[in-house]
C-alpha positions in Angstrom: 41.0 9.8 6.9 41.0 8.2 3.0 40.6 4.9 4.8 37.8 6.1 6.9 35.8 7.5 3.7 36.4 4.3 1.7 34.8 2.4 4.4 32.1 4.1 4.3 31.4 4.6 0.9 31.8 0.8 0.3 29.3 0.1 3.4 26.1 -1.3 1.8 24.3 -2.4 5.1 21.8 0.3 4.9 20.7 -0.3 1.4 18.7 -3.5 1.8 16.7 -1.8 4.1 16.1 1.0 1.8 14.7 -1.7 -0.8 12.6 -3.1 1.2 10.7 0.2 2.4 10.5 0.9 -1.5 9.2 -2.3 -2.1 6.8 -1.6 0.8 5.8 2.2 -0.6 4.9 0.6 -3.8 2.9 -2.3 -2.5 1.3 0.7 -0.5 0.5 2.5 -3.8 -1.1 0.3 -5.3 -3.4 -1.1 -2.7 -4.8 2.4 -2.2 -5.0 3.1 -6.1 -6.8 -0.4 -6.2 -9.2 0.5 -3.4 -9.7 4.0 -4.7 -11.0 2.7 -8.2 -13.1 0.2 -6.5 -14.5 2.4 -3.6 -17.8 3.7 -5.6 -18.4 0.0 -6.9 -18.4 -1.4 -3.8 -20.7 1.3 -2.2 -23.1 0.6 -4.5 -23.0 -2.9 -3.9 -23.5 -2.2 0.1 -26.5 -0.1 -0.8 -27.8 -2.4 -2.8 -28.0 -5.4 -0.3 -28.6 -3.2 2.6 -31.5 -1.9 0.5 -32.3 -5.7 -0.3 -31.7 -6.3 3.7 -34.5 -3.7 4.3 -36.9 -4.9 2.2 -37.1 -8.5 2.9 -37.4 -7.1 7.1 -40.7 -4.8 6.3 
C-alpha cells in the first residue's frame, strides 16, 4: 500500500495539462479585459462610420 501511495505522489503526468489550462485561462481573461476596455471606443467608431456612410448615401 505504501508503494502505491509513493508512486501516486510522484506521478506528475497531469501537471502539464493543468499548466496549459491555467495559461489558457489567463490568456482568455486578458483578452476579455482588453475587449471590455475597448468596447466603448469601438462602438463610437462604428457609429461614426455608420453615420458617415448614411450621410454619403442620402
